[in-house]
Steps between C-alpha positions, in 0.01 A plus 500: 500500500509589865486846650835658465669517846860564408682758292591229247141370478369862460749559232381202294135602544582851386659351188186322390415643157131567475511625141731614232615816699353455852642306793343432830744745682325788298185444708611449851591850625227658733499830671295355778738207552790745493354729763350249733793248453289214382602225265332522165548135382231253411401201702417317172774609261375264224155657496648845500719412209211349294269801559782744445603329178150546350487862623832571318465295178134586436492875623826661569707381225259596225431829674881564511533402136243770406597785722848441608644439858243435765577631862387255777382703811353225701435142431535178700409528873534230752181438714674660803605809291159549358332447846729764645424740215131460556525533880714809481282672243743489204228450228522117508186281458448228762691172448175336395439751227860513391558116477573425122564875461800653683535191695613281217563188709137460634203386291168688537195371679402324159827329472650716211842626478589859380759774532501879505766768458463872540680643196565830329549528124756789481468549108133541551490708837766736365297602200136471611447681834170687434184414700344169364811404302540174705184366313708485181729255647207309676329453171817386323555220747134416489508447130844324480574298809333224718492699818272425804484847677659827458483777774637840410642764739567875439879513543654431163197279415643214713288186436437177693508258211376156590506152329266251629380137400145630489530851370245758602578747226422806711673840502476731801627850568611664817571821308310802634211601282522153332450287798307177432479240215612583156371170379393155624290216339143615448588868435409637159861582426665176591485337152614614168787710354645773721765606267365858470606527872861374470591590141844664477613428863781257415845652510 
């Protein structure tokens, strides 16, 4: 598939179904693109579709099945949008670091594909808003889904949830007083059953 350049082409691209309930259109909105009037469309639509399909089928659908509707805050970014966000100080990593993350249509330096979406789980965030509660959701995902990385933020426990061909299995927090790694390979808490952390969080 070529990069969409007409309304008709973009309409068809947006209609691509990535999983049972998610379509490509769900992931194309960008605050940065809106404010700076930049196109947020992939140069390699086929790669974006392939990576996004795995993100949706392997992570977002099972998470939504368990917790109800998932809210997408930020997902796909074109290289131009991400570079602008990085240059303007809008909490975007460099293009090199975001390839195979928010930039779905670029492989990383090792040739792997991947995709990231910043999500909120309303049914969880609405019930668990005390300090440290984000860890409950983090451990549930860790024990149930083939994620690569998770990054948690303080507002409504928003999370950058990533699928990647070579999963890192790391959870990082930007939450004040909890900043740093919750777990990563080699840490004592990485393996085993964490059900005591997430028991009774399902709606």
